[in-house]
C-alpha positions in Angstrom: 39.4 5.8 4.6 36.1 3.7 5.2 34.2 2.4 2.3 30.3 2.6 2.8 28.3 -0.4 2.9 24.7 -1.0 2.7 24.0 -2.9 6.1 20.4 -3.1 5.7 17.8 -2.9 3.2 14.0 -2.9 3.1 11.1 -2.5 0.6 7.5 -1.8 0.8 4.6 -1.9 -1.9 1.0 -1.5 -1.0 -1.4 -4.4 -1.1 -3.7 -3.2 -3.8 -2.7 -4.6 -7.1 -3.8 -2.7 -10.1 -3.5 -4.5 -13.4 -3.7 -3.3 -16.9 -7.1 -4.7 -17.4 -8.4 -2.6 -14.4 -7.2 0.6 -16.0 -9.5 -0.1 -19.1 -12.3 0.8 -17.0 -10.9 4.3 -16.9 -9.4 4.9 -20.4 -9.1 3.6 -23.8 -6.2 1.3 -23.4 -5.7 -2.6 -23.2 -3.1 -4.9 -21.6 -1.4 -5.7 -24.9 -1.1 -1.9 -25.7 0.5 -0.9 -22.5 2.8 -4.3 -22.4 3.9 -3.7 -25.9 5.1 0.2 -24.9 6.2 -0.4 -21.3 6.4 -4.0 -20.3 4.3 -3.5 -17.4 1.7 -5.9 -16.3 0.4 -4.3 -13.2 1.4 -1.9 -10.5 0.5 -1.2 -6.9 -1.6 1.9 -5.6 -1.8 2.9 -2.0 -5.0 3.0 0.1 -6.6 6.3 -0.4 -6.5 8.7 2.3 -4.5 6.2 4.6 -1.2 5.8 3.1 1.1 8.5 2.1 4.8 8.6 0.6 5.9 9.3 4.1 4.0 6.4 5.5 5.2 3.9 3.3 8.9 5.2 3.2 8.7 4.6 6.8 7.5 1.1 6.6 10.7 0.2 4.3 12.7 2.0 6.7 11.7 -0.2 9.5 12.8 -3.1 7.7 16.2 -2.0 6.7 16.7 -0.7 10.3 15.9 -4.3 11.7 17.8 -6.3 8.8 21.0 -3.8 9.9 20.7 -5.2 13.3 20.3 -1.4 14.7 17.6 0.4 16.3 15.9 3.6 15.3 17.9 5.3 17.9 21.0 4.7 16.3 20.3 6.9 13.0 22.3 9.8 12.8 21.1 11.3 9.5 17.8 11.0 7.1 17.9 11.5 3.2 14.6 11.2 1.7 14.3 11.1 -2.1 10.7 11.4 -3.8 8.9 13.6 -6.5 5.7 13.0 -4.5 5.8 14.4 -0.9 3.1 14.5 1.3 3.2 18.4 1.6 4.7 21.0 -0.6 6.4 21.8 2.4 8.0 20.5 4.8 9.4 17.4 3.2 9.1 13.7 3.7 12.4 13.4 5.7 11.0 15.2 8.9 7.8 13.4 8.7 9.7 10.0 8.5 11.8 11.3 11.6 8.9 12.0 13.4 7.1 8.8 12.5 10.0 6.6 13.6 10.9 8.4 16.7 14.0 9.1 15.9 16.4 11.5 17.8 16.5 15.2 16.3 18.9 14.4 13.5 19.3 16.1 10.4 16.9 15.3 7.5 17.7 16.3 4.0 15.2 16.1 1.0 16.3 15.1 -2.5 14.0 16.4 -5.4 15.9 14.7 -8.3 12.7 12.5 -9.6 13.8 9.0 -10.9 17.5 10.0 -10.2 16.8 10.8 -6.7 17.9 7.7 -4.9 21.2 7.8 -6.6 22.0 11.4 -5.8 20.9 10.4 -2.1 23.3 7.6 -2.1 26.3 9.8 -3.3 25.4 12.4 -0.7 25.3 9.6 1.9 28.6 8.4 0.6 30.5 11.4 1.0 29.1 11.6 4.8 30.1 8.2 5.7 33.6 8.4 3.9 34.5 11.7 6.1 33.4 10.3 9.3 30.5 12.6 9.9 27.7 10.0 10.3 27.6 6.2 11.1 24.0 5.6 10.3 22.4 7.0 7.5 19.0 6.2 6.5 18.2 6.5 2.9 14.5 6.2 1.6 13.4 6.6 -1.9 9.4 6.5 -1.9 6.6 7.6 -4.3 2.6 7.9 -4.5 1.7 8.6 -7.9 -1.7 7.5 -7.8 -2.8 10.4 -6.2 -1.8 12.8 -9.2 -2.2 11.0 -12.5 -4.9 11.8 -15.2 -6.8 8.5 -15.2 -8.5 9.4 -18.5 -7.6 8.5 -22.0 -6.2 12.1 -22.7 -3.5 11.0 -19.8 -3.0 7.3 -20.5 0.5 7.7 -21.8 1.7 8.8 -18.5 -0.9 7.2 -16.2 -0.4 3.7 -17.1 3.4 3.8 -16.5 3.7 4.7 -13.1 3.0 2.9 -9.5 3.4 3.7 -6.0 6.3 2.0 -3.5 9.2 2.6 -1.4 12.8 1.3 -0.8 15.2 2.0 2.0 18.8 1.3 3.1 20.6 1.6 5.9 24.5 3.0 5.2 27.3 2.3 7.2 31.5 2.8 7.4 33.2 -0.4 6.9 36.9 -1.1 6.7 36.5 -3.9 4.5 38.4 -3.1 1.2 36.3 -5.6 -0.5 33.0 -4.3 0.3 31.1 -1.1 -0.3 30.6 1.7 -2.8 33.2 2.0 -5.0 32.3 5.3 -6.7 29.1 7.3 -7.6 28.9 9.5 -10.8 25.8 12.3 -11.1 25.0 14.6 -14.2 22.5 16.9 -15.2 21.0 18.7 -18.6 18.5 21.3 -18.0 18.1 22.0 -21.8 14.8 19.8 -22.4 13.5 20.2 -18.6 9.9 20.6 -19.7 9.7 17.3 -21.7 9.3 15.4 -18.6 8.0 17.8 -16.0 4.7 18.9 -13.9 5.2 22.7 -14.1 1.8 23.5 -12.4 0.9 24.1 -9.5 3.9 26.4 -9.9 5.6 29.9 -9.9 6.8 29.5 -13.5 7.3 32.4 -15.6 5.7 31.2 -18.9 9.4 31.4 -20.9 9.8 27.6 -20.2 6.9 26.3 -22.3 5.9 28.2 -25.8 2.2 27.0 -25.3 1.9 28.4 -21.7 -0.6 31.1 -21.0 -0.4 33.4 -18.2 -3.3 32.7 -15.6 -5.6 35.5 -14.4 -5.0 36.3 -11.0 -7.8 37.7 -8.9 -5.5 40.4 -7.4 -2.6 42.4 -7.8 -0.5 40.1 -5.4 -0.6 36.4 -5.0 -2.8 34.2 -6.7 -0.7 32.9 -9.1 0.2 29.5 -7.5 -3.4 28.0 -8.1 -6.1 29.8 -10.0 -9.4 29.0 -11.2 -8.1 29.3 -14.7 -5.6 26.6 -14.2 -8.7 24.4 -12.5 -10.7 25.2 -15.3 -8.2 24.1 -17.8 -6.9 20.9 -15.6 -3.4 22.0 -16.2 -2.1 20.4 -13.4 -1.2 16.8 -14.5 2.3 15.5 -15.1 3.7 16.0 -18.9 6.0 13.4 -20.7 7.1 13.4 -24.4 8.0 9.7 -24.2 9.9 9.5 -27.3 12.0 12.2 -26.2 12.9 10.7 -23.0 13.5 7.2 -24.5 15.9 8.7 -27.2 17.9 10.4 -24.2 17.8 7.6 -21.7 19.3 5.0 -24.0 22.5 7.5 -24.8 22.9 8.5 -21.2 22.3 5.1 -19.1 24.9 3.3 -20.9 27.6 6.1 -20.8 27.0 6.6 -16.8 27.4 2.9 -16.3 30.5 2.9 -18.6 31.9 5.6 -16.8 31.5 3.8 -13.2 33.2 0.7 -14.6 36.2 2.7 -16.2 36.4 4.6 -13.3 37.2 1.2 -11.4 39.0 -0.6 -14.0 36.3 -3.0 -15.1 34.4 -4.1 -18.0 30.5 -4.7 -18.5 31.2 -8.2 -18.4 32.8 -8.1 -14.8 29.3 -6.9 -13.6 27.3 -9.6 -11.5 24.1 -7.4 -11.8 22.8 -4.2 -13.2 20.1 -2.8 -11.5 18.8 0.3 -13.9 15.9 2.5 -12.9 12.4 0.8 -13.9 11.4 3.7 -16.4 10.3 1.2 -19.2 11.2 -2.4 -19.9 12.3 -1.3 -23.6 14.6 1.0 -22.1 16.3 -1.4 -20.0 16.4 -3.9 -22.9 18.3 -1.6 -25.2 20.8 -0.7 -22.3 21.4 -4.3 -21.9 21.9 -4.9 -25.4 24.5 -1.8 -25.8 26.4 -3.2 -23.0 26.1 -6.6 -24.5 25.0 -7.9 -21.0 23.4 -11.3 -20.4 20.1 -11.7 -18.9 21.5 -12.9 -15.8 23.5 -9.8 -15.4 20.3 -7.3 -15.5 17.5 -7.1 -13.0 14.0 -5.7 -14.0 10.8 -5.7 -12.0 9.0 -3.0 -13.8 6.5 -5.7 -14.7 5.0 -6.2 -11.5 5.4 -2.7 -10.1 5.5 0.1 -13.0 7.9 3.0 -12.7 8.2 3.9 -9.1 10.8 6.6 -9.9 12.9 7.3 -6.6 11.6 4.2 -5.1 12.6 2.2 -8.5 16.1 1.3 -7.7 16.1 0.5 -3.8 13.0 -1.4 -4.5 14.6 -3.5 -7.2 17.8 -3.8 -5.3 16.1 -5.2 -2.2 14.1 -7.8 -4.2 17.4 -8.8 -6.1 19.1 -9.3 -2.8 15.8 -11.2 -1.4 15.7 -13.5 -4.2 19.4 -14.5 -4.1 20.4 -12.5 -7.1 22.7 -10.5 -5.3 25.4 -12.0 -3.0 28.4 -11.0 -1.0 31.2 -9.3 -3.0 29.3 -9.1 -6.4 30.0 -6.6 -8.5 26.7 -4.2 -8.6 26.0 -1.2 -10.7 22.7 1.2 -10.1 22.1 3.6 -12.8 19.0 5.9 -13.0 18.0 8.7 -15.5 14.9 11.1 -15.3 13.1 14.3 -15.2 15.5 17.2 -15.1 17.2 15.5 -17.2 19.1 14.1 -14.2 21.1 10.8 -14.1 23.5 8.9 -12.3 25.3 5.6 -11.4 26.9 4.0 -8.6 29.4 0.9 -8.4 29.7 -1.1 -5.4 30.8 -4.5 -4.0 27.9 -5.9 -1.9 
């Protein structure tokens, strides 16, 4: 059976650099406060009304396609992971298909938030292994800057997130010394609202004790967006940071260990761990738990913030571009996020 390899990788971040200091113009915060809690110094925001999740995803895809030595016409399937699509529907997959001028290939949208790229990678791996597709374009992209609450009320969430995109081209390879060794996916919806954006939405109310029903103007319809919802400004992301931290520092080491055990490796065998860039403190805790050296872990949240579905491919691309990932290196990718969902992938580069 063929293994799945990453034949090309690309990333894109907007040129608009937003420092912690700049955010103090909009909310009661400080560079020290943000760095102590998250490790973030700056992030990137798209050019408002000029760039979208799909457009920056397409930019990353163009680089990945070129580096894979193929053309857009060779792509036979698209997977797009994001929590911030251009439209509520359709998804970004078809928009990128149109932007890149691809053939009428299938396009799958993945809504697993921070774990979206790992879920997409696992799906693509199965398609490649079975011989169904030979050139899969997998994108993880996010534009958070359009949907955050940039006031003191929303600072605990807003200071964390940034915009960016990463993409890979996945192909079959007969080389047993290269490729994806295994992927491992999990979820637990018991605390789904701990990290969520329930509005606008159709939720019945039982999910959140503090929720009160909107007042629709007529018998049918009018629930998705109401004046009451707008008046209360109940349409921003919500996060219980402490609860997320406690869960992440348990589940990330577990799923990384699961991938290593499945392939008969130990943490010390890793050339590089690339964790989802949620919070530098989480990455450092995972590193300590697994007893990994600084050289074995790659972090770039300091420069880009948390780009959710884009964070793993964005970090992987930068690690490869800077020589931190070399041929035949044992690399582990891992992510944890809203849902909760989490996963890992172990591969030989």
